[in-house]
C-alpha positions, -999 to 999 in steps of 0.1 A, spaced: -720 -171 551 -740 -201 552 -711 -224 557 -699 -202 588 -732 -204 603 -735 -241 601 -700 -245 613 -709 -223 643 -742 -242 649 -721 -276 650 -697 -260 675 -724 -247 697 -741 -281 697 -711 -295 712 -715 -272 742 -753 -267 744 -781 -291 740 -794 -294 704 -827 -276 708 -809 -246 724 -781 -245 700 -807 -241 670 -828 -215 687 -798 -194 696 -788 -162 677 -750 -163 674 -729 -138 656 -694 -117 659 -696 -84 679 -670 -57 676 -653 -50 710 -650 -13 719 -623 5 701 -597 -24 699 -600 -38 664 -611 -71 679 -644 -89 683 -661 -117 703 -685 -144 694 -718 -140 712 -750 -161 714 -783 -150 726 -810 -175 737 -846 -172 737 -849 -173 775 -830 -140 776 -796 -153 786 -763 -148 765 -730 -163 762 -699 -144 749 -664 -153 743 -634 -130 749 -624 -105 724 -599 -115 699 -582 -97 669 -608 -94 641 -601 -77 607 -638 -65 603 -636 -44 634 -607 -21 624 
């Protein structure tokens, strides 16, 4: 799991400033009833950023 977190941090650093990327809480969230999930990041200032729902095996 640590490797996945590190890879997500690096990907986020490409999009967001370094200090914001490290402070963000990011994880996969299941979409309602479709067996899919989206990757969301929540920032200390109360804002959030989520991708679109994609097929995800843990949300069956």
